[in-house]
Every structure is written in structure tokens, then in C-alpha cells.
C-alpha positions as CSV (number, residue, x, y, z in Angstrom):
1,M,-36.4,8.1,-1.4
2,R,-36.3,5.4,-4.1
3,R,-39.5,3.9,-2.8
4,L,-41.3,7.2,-2.9
5,F,-40.4,7.9,-6.5
6,L,-43.0,5.6,-8.3
7,P,-46.0,6.7,-6.2
8,L,-45.2,10.3,-6.6
9,L,-44.8,9.9,-10.4
10,I,-48.2,8.3,-10.7
11,L,-49.8,10.9,-8.6
12,A,-48.3,13.6,-10.9
13,V,-49.6,11.8,-14.0
14,V,-53.1,11.5,-12.5
15,I,-53.2,15.2,-11.5
16,T,-52.1,16.2,-15.0
17,A,-54.6,14.1,-16.6
18,S,-57.4,15.5,-14.4
19,V,-56.4,19.1,-15.3
20,L,-56.3,18.2,-19.0
21,A,-59.7,16.4,-18.9
22,D,-61.2,19.5,-17.0
23,R,-60.0,21.9,-19.7
24,A,-61.5,19.6,-22.4
25,N,-64.8,19.6,-20.7
26,R,-64.9,23.3,-20.3
27,A,-64.1,23.8,-24.0
28,A,-66.9,21.3,-25.1
29,D,-69.5,23.2,-22.8
30,A,-68.5,26.4,-24.6
31,G,-69.4,25.1,-27.9
32,E,-65.9,25.4,-29.2
33,P,-64.9,23.2,-32.2
34,D,-62.7,20.1,-31.7
35,T,-59.3,21.1,-33.0
36,T,-57.6,18.0,-31.8
37,V,-54.8,16.9,-34.2
38,A,-53.9,13.1,-34.4
39,T,-50.4,12.7,-33.2
40,D,-47.9,9.8,-32.6
41,S,-48.7,7.9,-29.3
42,L,-46.1,6.9,-26.8
43,G,-44.5,3.5,-27.4
44,T,-44.0,3.2,-23.6
45,P,-46.4,4.6,-21.1
46,I,-45.4,7.5,-18.9
47,V,-45.7,5.1,-15.9
48,N,-43.4,2.2,-17.0
49,V,-40.2,0.8,-15.6
50,R,-38.7,1.4,-19.1
51,R,-38.5,5.1,-17.9
52,I,-35.9,4.0,-15.3
53,P,-33.7,1.5,-17.2
54,E,-30.8,1.6,-14.8
55,W,-33.1,0.8,-11.9
56,L,-34.6,-2.1,-14.0
57,R,-31.3,-3.6,-14.9
58,Q,-29.6,-3.3,-11.5
59,P,-30.8,-6.7,-10.0
60,T,-29.7,-8.6,-13.0
61,S,-26.4,-6.8,-13.4
62,N,-25.6,-7.4,-9.7
63,Q,-26.6,-11.1,-9.9
64,E,-24.4,-11.6,-13.0
65,F,-21.6,-9.8,-11.5
66,E,-21.6,-12.1,-8.4
67,E,-21.8,-15.2,-10.6
68,A,-18.6,-14.0,-12.6
69,L,-16.8,-13.4,-9.2
70,Q,-17.6,-16.9,-8.1
71,G,-16.4,-18.3,-11.4
72,V,-13.0,-16.7,-10.9
73,L,-12.2,-19.6,-8.4
74,S,-13.9,-22.3,-10.2
75,Q,-11.1,-22.4,-12.9
76,P,-9.1,-25.7,-12.9
77,D,-5.8,-24.1,-12.4
78,V,-6.8,-22.1,-9.2
79,P,-4.9,-23.5,-6.1
80,V,-7.1,-25.2,-3.5
81,D,-5.5,-22.9,-0.7
82,R,-7.1,-19.6,-1.5
83,C,-9.3,-16.9,-0.1
84,L,-11.4,-14.2,-1.6
85,R,-13.4,-11.3,-0.5
86,V,-15.2,-8.7,-2.8
87,H,-17.5,-6.0,-1.4
88,R,-19.7,-3.4,-3.0
89,N,-20.1,-0.4,-0.8
90,G,-18.9,-2.3,2.2
91,T,-21.4,-5.3,1.6
92,E,-19.9,-8.6,0.7
93,I,-20.9,-9.9,-2.6
94,A,-18.4,-12.8,-3.1
95,V,-16.5,-14.5,-0.3
96,E,-14.6,-17.7,0.0
97,N,-12.4,-18.9,3.0
98,P,-12.0,-15.4,4.3
99,D,-10.5,-16.5,7.5
100,S,-8.0,-19.1,6.0
101,S,-4.5,-18.4,7.0
102,L,-2.3,-18.1,3.9
103,T,1.2,-16.8,2.9
104,P,0.9,-13.3,1.4
105,A,4.3,-12.9,-0.2
106,E,5.3,-9.3,-0.6
107,L,1.7,-8.3,0.2
108,Q,2.8,-8.5,3.8
109,R,4.4,-5.1,3.3
110,F,0.9,-3.8,2.9
111,V,0.2,-5.2,6.4
112,T,3.4,-3.7,7.7
113,V,2.4,-0.2,6.3
114,A,-1.1,-0.5,7.9
115,A,0.7,-1.0,11.4
116,V,3.1,1.9,10.7
117,E,0.2,4.3,10.1
118,S,-0.5,4.2,13.7
119,L,3.0,5.7,14.5
120,G,1.9,9.0,12.9
121,R,2.3,10.1,9.4
122,E,4.7,13.0,10.4
123,T,7.1,10.7,12.5
124,V,10.7,11.1,11.6
125,F,13.9,9.1,12.6
126,V,16.9,11.0,13.9
127,T,20.5,10.3,13.4
128,K,23.1,12.3,15.4
129,V,26.8,12.7,15.9
130,V,28.1,13.4,19.4
131,S,31.4,13.7,21.2
132,N,32.3,13.2,24.9
133,E,32.6,16.6,26.9
134,A,35.6,15.1,28.6
135,S,37.5,15.1,25.4
136,P,39.7,18.2,25.1
137,V,40.6,20.0,22.0
138,N,44.4,20.7,21.6
139,E,45.8,22.6,18.5
140,G,42.8,21.7,16.3
141,V,42.7,18.0,17.4
142,L,39.9,16.6,19.3
143,E,41.4,14.2,21.7
144,G,38.9,11.3,21.6
145,D,36.1,9.7,19.5
146,I,33.0,10.8,18.0
147,W,29.8,8.7,17.9
148,L,27.5,8.2,14.9
149,V,24.2,7.3,16.8
150,G,21.7,5.5,14.8
151,G,18.1,6.3,15.3
152,A,16.9,3.2,13.2
153,D,16.5,5.4,10.1
154,P,15.7,2.9,7.3
155,V,16.7,5.2,4.4
156,L,19.9,6.7,5.5
157,S,22.0,6.6,2.4
158,T,24.9,8.2,0.6
159,N,24.2,10.2,-2.6
160,E,26.4,7.7,-4.6
161,Y,24.5,4.7,-3.4
162,L,21.2,6.2,-4.5
163,T,22.4,6.3,-8.1
164,R,21.9,2.6,-8.3
165,F,18.1,3.1,-8.4
166,D,16.0,4.7,-11.3
167,D,13.3,5.9,-9.0
168,D,12.9,8.9,-6.6
169,R,12.8,6.9,-3.4
170,A,12.6,8.5,0.1
171,S,16.2,8.9,1.6
172,T,18.2,10.7,4.3
173,S,21.5,12.0,3.1
174,L,24.5,11.0,5.1
175,D,26.5,13.3,2.8
176,Q,24.5,16.2,4.2
177,L,25.1,15.2,7.9
178,A,28.8,14.8,7.1
179,A,28.9,18.3,5.6
180,E,27.1,19.8,8.5
181,L,29.3,18.0,10.9
182,A,32.4,19.3,9.1
183,V,31.1,22.8,9.3
184,E,30.4,22.3,13.2
185,L,33.9,20.8,13.9
186,R,35.7,23.7,12.1
187,R,33.5,26.2,14.1
188,R,34.8,24.6,17.2
189,G,38.3,24.9,15.9
190,I,38.7,21.1,15.1
191,S,40.3,19.9,12.0
192,E,41.2,16.4,13.3
193,I,39.6,13.7,15.2
194,G,42.3,12.1,17.3
195,G,40.3,9.1,18.0
196,G,37.9,7.7,15.4
197,V,34.2,7.4,14.5
198,V,32.2,5.0,16.6
199,G,29.0,3.5,15.2
200,D,26.3,3.1,17.8
201,E,23.4,0.7,16.8
202,F,21.9,0.0,20.2
203,R,18.4,1.4,19.3
204,F,17.9,-2.2,17.9
205,S,19.2,-5.3,19.5
206,P,22.6,-6.0,17.9
207,S,22.1,-9.7,18.5
208,E,19.6,-10.1,15.8
209,T,20.7,-8.1,12.7
210,D,19.8,-11.0,10.4
211,Y,16.8,-13.3,9.9
212,V,18.5,-15.8,7.6
213,G,18.4,-19.4,9.2
214,T,15.8,-18.3,11.6
215,V,12.8,-16.5,10.2
216,W,14.0,-17.0,6.6
217,T,15.0,-20.4,5.2
218,E,17.1,-21.3,2.1
219,T,13.8,-21.4,0.1
220,D,12.8,-17.7,1.0
221,N,15.3,-16.1,-1.4
222,A,16.3,-13.5,1.3
223,D,20.1,-13.5,0.4
224,N,21.2,-10.1,-0.6
225,V,17.6,-9.0,-0.9
226,V,17.3,-7.6,2.6
227,G,20.2,-6.1,4.3
228,P,21.3,-6.7,7.8
229,L,18.9,-5.0,10.3
230,S,20.6,-2.6,12.6
231,G,19.7,0.5,14.6
232,L,22.5,2.2,12.5
233,L,22.1,1.3,8.9
234,V,23.5,3.1,5.9
235,N,22.9,2.1,2.3
236,D,20.6,-0.6,3.2
237,G,23.6,-2.2,4.9
238,F,25.0,-3.2,1.5
239,L,28.5,-3.0,0.3
240,W,27.9,-1.8,-3.4
241,D,30.3,-2.6,-6.3
242,R,29.5,0.2,-8.6
243,Q,31.3,-1.5,-11.6
244,T,29.3,-4.7,-11.5
245,N,26.2,-3.2,-9.9
246,T,26.2,-6.0,-7.3
247,V,25.7,-5.8,-3.5
248,T,26.9,-7.8,-0.6
249,R,25.4,-7.8,2.8
250,S,27.7,-6.2,5.5
251,E,28.6,-8.4,8.4
252,D,28.8,-5.4,10.8
253,P,26.4,-2.6,9.5
254,A,27.4,-0.2,12.4
255,A,31.0,-0.4,11.7
256,M,30.3,0.0,8.0
257,A,28.3,3.1,8.6
258,A,31.1,4.4,10.8
259,G,33.6,3.9,8.1
260,I,31.4,5.6,5.4
261,L,31.2,8.8,7.7
262,T,35.0,8.6,8.2
263,D,35.5,8.7,4.4
264,L,33.1,11.6,4.0
265,L,34.8,13.6,6.7
266,V,38.2,13.1,5.2
267,Q,36.8,14.2,1.8
268,R,35.8,17.5,3.6
269,G,39.1,18.1,5.1
270,I,38.7,16.6,8.6
271,A,41.4,14.1,9.3
272,V,40.5,11.0,11.4
273,T,43.3,9.3,13.2
274,E,41.7,5.8,14.4
275,E,40.0,3.2,12.3
276,P,36.1,3.1,12.6
277,T,34.7,0.9,15.5
278,T,31.4,0.2,17.2
279,G,30.3,1.0,20.6
280,E,27.7,2.8,22.8
281,Q,27.4,6.6,23.0
282,P,28.4,8.4,26.2
283,A,25.6,9.1,28.7
284,S,23.3,12.0,27.7
285,A,24.8,14.3,30.4
286,E,28.2,13.7,29.1
287,Q,27.5,14.4,25.4
288,I,28.2,17.3,23.2
289,L,25.8,17.4,20.1
290,L,27.8,18.0,17.0
291,A,25.1,17.4,14.3
292,T,21.8,15.8,13.5
293,I,19.6,15.0,10.6
294,E,16.0,14.0,10.3
295,S,14.6,11.4,7.9
296,P,11.6,12.2,5.7
297,P,8.2,11.7,7.4
298,I,7.3,8.1,7.9
299,E,4.5,8.3,5.3
300,E,7.1,8.7,2.7
301,I,9.4,5.9,4.1
302,A,6.3,3.5,4.1
303,Q,6.0,4.0,0.3
304,R,9.6,2.9,-0.1
305,A,9.0,-0.2,2.1
306,L,6.4,-1.3,-0.5
307,I,9.4,-1.7,-3.1
308,D,12.2,-2.3,-0.6
309,G,12.5,-5.3,1.7
310,T,15.1,-3.7,4.0
311,T,13.0,-0.7,4.7
312,A,9.9,-2.9,5.4
313,E,11.9,-5.0,7.9
314,M,13.3,-1.9,9.7
315,L,9.7,-0.5,10.1
316,F,8.6,-3.9,11.4
317,K,11.2,-3.8,14.1
318,E,10.3,-0.2,15.0
319,V,6.6,-1.3,15.5
320,G,7.8,-3.8,18.1
321,R,10.0,-1.2,19.9
322,V,7.3,1.4,20.1
323,N,5.0,-1.1,21.7
324,G,7.3,-1.4,24.6
325,L,8.7,-4.7,23.3
326,S,12.1,-5.5,21.8
327,P,12.8,-5.2,18.1
328,A,13.5,-8.9,17.8
329,S,11.4,-10.6,15.2
330,N,9.1,-12.5,17.6
331,D,8.4,-9.4,19.7
332,A,8.0,-7.2,16.5
333,A,5.5,-9.7,15.2
334,F,3.5,-9.6,18.6
335,G,3.8,-5.6,18.4
336,M,2.4,-5.6,14.9
337,L,-0.7,-7.7,16.0
338,I,-1.3,-5.5,19.0
339,T,-1.2,-2.4,16.8
340,L,-3.5,-3.9,14.2
341,L,-6.0,-5.1,17.0
342,Q,-6.0,-1.5,18.3
343,Q,-7.0,-0.3,14.9
344,G,-10.1,-2.6,15.1
345,L,-8.7,-5.0,12.5
346,P,-9.5,-8.8,12.5
347,V,-6.1,-10.4,13.4
348,E,-7.3,-13.9,14.2
349,G,-5.6,-16.4,11.9
350,S,-2.7,-13.9,11.0
351,L,0.8,-14.3,12.1
352,P,3.4,-11.9,10.4
353,L,6.8,-13.4,10.9
354,D,8.6,-10.5,9.1
355,G,7.8,-7.2,7.5
356,S,8.7,-7.8,4.1
357,G,6.9,-11.1,3.3
358,L,10.1,-13.0,2.3
359,S,9.2,-15.7,4.8
360,N,7.1,-18.6,3.4
361,R,5.7,-19.3,6.8
362,G,4.1,-16.0,7.6
363,R,0.3,-15.8,7.4
364,V,-2.5,-13.4,6.9
365,T,-6.3,-13.8,6.1
366,C,-8.4,-12.2,3.6
367,D,-10.5,-10.8,6.5
368,L,-7.4,-8.8,7.6
369,L,-6.5,-7.5,4.1
370,M,-10.1,-6.3,3.5
371,G,-10.2,-4.6,6.9
372,I,-7.0,-2.8,6.0
373,V,-8.4,-1.7,2.6
374,E,-11.8,-0.6,3.8
375,Q,-10.8,1.1,7.2
376,S,-7.8,3.1,6.0
377,P,-8.5,6.8,6.1
378,E,-8.7,8.7,2.7
379,G,-5.2,10.1,1.9
380,G,-3.5,8.1,4.7
381,I,-0.5,6.0,4.4
382,V,-2.4,2.8,3.5
383,S,-4.6,4.6,1.0
384,S,-1.5,6.0,-0.8
385,S,-0.1,2.5,-1.1
386,L,-2.8,1.4,-3.6
387,K,-1.5,2.5,-7.0
388,S,-3.3,2.9,-10.4
389,I,-3.4,-0.4,-12.0
390,R,-2.1,1.3,-15.1
391,T,1.3,2.1,-13.6
392,S,1.5,-1.1,-11.4
393,S,3.2,-4.4,-12.0
394,L,0.0,-5.7,-13.6
395,A,-0.3,-2.9,-16.1
396,D,0.4,-5.3,-18.9
397,C,-2.8,-7.2,-18.0
398,A,-5.0,-4.2,-16.9
399,P,-8.5,-4.9,-18.4
400,A,-10.4,-2.4,-20.4
401,G,-12.5,-0.1,-18.2
402,A,-10.2,-0.4,-15.2
403,Y,-9.1,3.3,-15.3
404,N,-10.6,3.8,-11.7
405,M,-8.9,0.7,-10.3
406,R,-6.2,1.0,-7.7
407,I,-4.3,-2.1,-6.5
408,I,-1.3,-3.6,-4.8
409,S,-0.2,-7.1,-5.6
410,A,2.5,-9.7,-5.1
411,D,3.5,-12.7,-7.0
412,R,6.1,-15.4,-6.1
413,G,5.7,-18.4,-8.6
414,H,3.7,-20.5,-6.0
415,I,1.9,-17.5,-4.4
416,T,-0.3,-14.6,-5.7
417,A,-1.9,-12.0,-3.6
418,L,-4.0,-8.9,-4.6
419,A,-5.8,-6.0,-2.8
420,G,-7.5,-3.0,-4.2
421,E,-10.6,-0.9,-5.0
422,M,-12.4,0.5,-7.9
423,T,-14.9,3.2,-8.2
424,A,-17.6,1.9,-10.8
425,D,-19.4,4.1,-13.3
426,N,-22.5,4.0,-11.2
427,G,-20.6,5.3,-8.2
428,S,-20.3,1.9,-6.4
429,L,-17.0,1.3,-4.6
430,I,-15.8,-2.2,-5.2
431,T,-13.2,-3.4,-2.8
432,F,-11.4,-6.8,-3.2
433,V,-8.7,-9.1,-1.8
434,L,-7.4,-12.3,-3.0
435,I,-4.6,-14.8,-1.8
436,A,-3.8,-18.1,-3.5
437,N,-1.0,-20.4,-2.4
438,A,0.1,-23.4,-4.7
439,D,1.1,-26.7,-3.2
440,T,4.5,-26.6,-4.8
441,V,7.1,-24.2,-3.4
442,V,9.9,-25.0,-5.8
443,G,9.8,-25.3,-9.6
444,T,6.7,-23.5,-10.6
445,D,5.8,-20.1,-11.9
446,S,2.2,-20.7,-12.5
447,L,1.4,-17.7,-10.2
448,G,3.6,-15.0,-11.6
449,P,2.6,-11.6,-12.7
450,C,-0.5,-11.4,-14.6
451,N,-1.4,-15.1,-13.8
452,S,-4.9,-16.3,-14.9
453,V,-6.3,-15.9,-11.4
454,Q,-5.5,-12.2,-11.2
455,R,-6.6,-11.6,-14.9
456,S,-10.0,-13.3,-14.2
457,L,-10.7,-11.4,-11.0
458,L,-9.7,-8.1,-12.5
459,E,-11.7,-8.6,-15.7
460,A,-14.7,-9.6,-13.6
461,I,-14.5,-6.4,-11.5
462,A,-13.7,-4.0,-14.4
463,R,-16.8,-5.1,-16.3
464,Y,-19.1,-3.8,-13.6
465,P,-21.7,-2.6,-14.0
466,D,-22.1,-1.7,-17.7
467,R,-21.1,-5.2,-19.2
468,Y,-23.5,-7.1,-16.9
469,G,-27.4,-7.5,-17.3
470,P,-29.5,-6.5,-20.2
471,T,-28.1,-3.6,-22.5
472,P,-29.5,-0.2,-21.8
473,E,-31.0,-0.1,-25.4
474,S,-33.0,-3.3,-24.9
475,I,-34.9,-1.8,-21.8
476,A,-35.0,1.9,-22.9
477,P,-38.3,3.5,-23.7
478,L,-39.9,2.3,-26.9
479,A,-40.1,4.5,-30.0
480,P,-43.4,6.3,-30.4
481,V,-46.2,4.7,-32.2
482,P,-47.1,6.6,-35.4
483,A,-50.6,8.2,-35.5
484,P,-53.2,6.4,-37.6
485,E,-53.7,8.1,-41.0
486,T,-57.0,10.1,-41.2
487,Q,-59.6,9.5,-43.9
488,G,-60.1,12.4,-46.2
């Protein structure tokens, strides 16, 4: 259509000129007096590129934009190990080392969320409490145990534990489950559990509840950042000291969960005789279902995974399990790659060793990150993971004009990573990803939040298109030329 514009405009001018000339000739033939009055003439002809200044400035604007992007990585303090991809409307305009395998830090959670999207946005995790049908009830006492069966819900929490956070994060209320369980027990005439509460964590392998010393090393800062990883997890697997606001990782998360449910039942008037233990639930045919609770949809849990390492790791394990593998870290990593490959994403060169990005040995590429950004469905889990830069961790260095920019970022002293998109004022969609890894792992904070690499890239993108190329005023139509004065 743009190619036809100029020829059509010229044709219209020619036709108009012909009509006016014909009228003038007819007037002259009729002997009518010439009443033409001298007027100002156009400073810019009708057919002139100044009549379409945006079209005129676009090539120069685009070229200067591309040069600015290339200049981001030419700074002396940019690490040698880095990759960059910037696209305009899906077409690359700046690229460097896009297939290099680099450590993404917490931006690994963005990759985890992309894999989770394939599980279905409305997927939920179910936690249940069952008894054995062989256990009789005598004078209000259930002569046996009850089992708290974990469904690998990453966000099962007590109301008290949630008060340690100042955000409205997704959660499943263990208090609500306990309340419904107490009501059901009373309905069955039970006021006391003659046995105890048994925690069942067998949805995930109980032999790998911790990555410390294997996937995570002492330099990965995982201690008390991510809880133990269990098929039955309550309060992120942390023992919380409310007075000091400190947490300690539980050595037996299933037993801890059983103990918390025991306390909640006692608070609701149900006595429990035995101490909490762990074990496997009875066979399905031998169970009596007493109570269940569903988690929020996985699309809400995924948003919590972006700010909570334990949630990210639990989702990582679930991806491995649903791919027919085990939830062990090596199988979960393989399951994640399978899932991403099935989504048509370029996984070559990427090796996710965990779900949260705490490992310094995990690797992703800019090719993979760009694929995730550009292939995510509008309104999906991944798309919702990109937040306005004005409310992000980089809000303090958000450049002017970045009001349409959405990002996700990670910074760990020696690692910086960034992904996002911006709708420019001319309607162009700019997508971008960046990873940079410094050589030194310990003793540097040069790549912390709002580092020079991030600021330079964000500034270069936010300037597009209005602050590149000639100014609109310099190429706009010229002012009319005054008509010459007539001699009296």
C-alpha cells in the first residue's frame, strides 16, 4: 500500500491541475476579466517527501537505533561473556552471541514458568486427608491414624506464616483444610484420633528433598533461601521464628506438615493421641476421604514462583513428573527441555539444572529467552510475568519514555539478565533479551540492580523512535512563501 501512495498522489495532483486549467481556459474564451489575486505560494510542493516526514525520517531513525544498541555492548565494563537479542516486530535489529550458553541467575524462573504454561493455566494441586476404612470408631475415638497426603502443592501454608510477607502471594490455606477436617470428623462422631497424623510425601521422591551439595554449591547462596523439596510441603518447609523473623529449613518436611496439622486440629477441639509421623497412605480401595483442598490455579502459583525460589523448584519437579520421569533434579531438567522443545522453542545450548536459578552452573541462551518472549500467548502465564518497569526492581533506573515497557530481570553481582518488550509510539513492538556473566564469582557487585549494562540497553530502547533521526520540525513542510507585492 505504501508503494502505491506516491503514484496515486501524483495522479491526483495532475488531474486537479488539468481541471483547473480547463476552467481557466473556458473563462478566458468567454471574455471574462482576469480576477486572479496574488497569494502566498507553497514553501513545499504538494508532491514532496516533506509532506510525509515520518516516512522520510524512518530509515535514519532505524539506523541510529541499531547503532545505539550495538553501542550498549561496546562499553569497557561489559563482561566478555554476554549475549544480546533485540527485535523490532519480530525482525532482529541487534544480535550478539545469541546461542552462547550463559548463567541466567533468577531469570531461570522465567524459563520455568514458560515450561509450566504447558501444564494448563487452570491446573490445581490437591491435598487430602484420609483414614483407613479398617479403623473402627469407638466412643468418639478413631482407632487408627489419619494421613495428610501431599499433592506437591508449592503454596500450602498456614495463615500465621503468610503474615511474614507484605505481598498478596498465592497460597492454599492449611487452616481451612483443618477446619473442614474437624467438621467432617465431628459429623462422623469423632472427637479424638486414637493414632496420629501421618504425612505422606510420596508424590515426589523423598530421597531428594534438597539440592545443597549437589545441584547447589556453597557459592550458590541457597541456604535458607529455598526450602526442602517435598511432595508434602507446608510453609515452604521452613520453621519460622516469629519473634526474630528468621527461618530454618526443616530436616523432615512431611513430619513437620503432619505436626502443624496436629496442632490445628487440637486448636479446633479434636484430640490427637500419637505424635506425628511419616508414611505412605493406604491403598485407594481402603481409604475413607475425610477432607480435601485445592490450590489456586497454576497461573497464579507461577507468578509466586518469580519471587519465591521454593515455589519455582516445586514447579520444576512437577514438570519432570508430568513428563513421565521422576521429580529428581536431573529428570526434571530433562523434562523441562522436552516441554520447551514441544513448544517449538530453541533449547540447544540450554541446560536448566534447577527451577529457581540459584545454581551457578545452569545455562540458557538468548535464543531461548527471545523465543519465550515472542511465542508466549497474549494474556498467558509468560506474558503476565512481564511487569511494568515502573513497578519492577529496576524502577529506580527506568528511563524517560519507558511507560510502555514491560520487563523481568535478575541480578547477582557477577550476573545480570533481562528480558522484556516495549510498544513504541509508532506502534512497533520492540522485544529484547540480555545476559552478561562476569568472570569473578565472589567479591564483585558490578552487575547489581540498575547496573550500567541494563541502564544503557533500557535507555537505547526507550528512546525509539522519537529521539533518533532528524527532528520532525527539520523535515516538516516549509512555511509558505509570501506573494510578491503588486505595483500600484
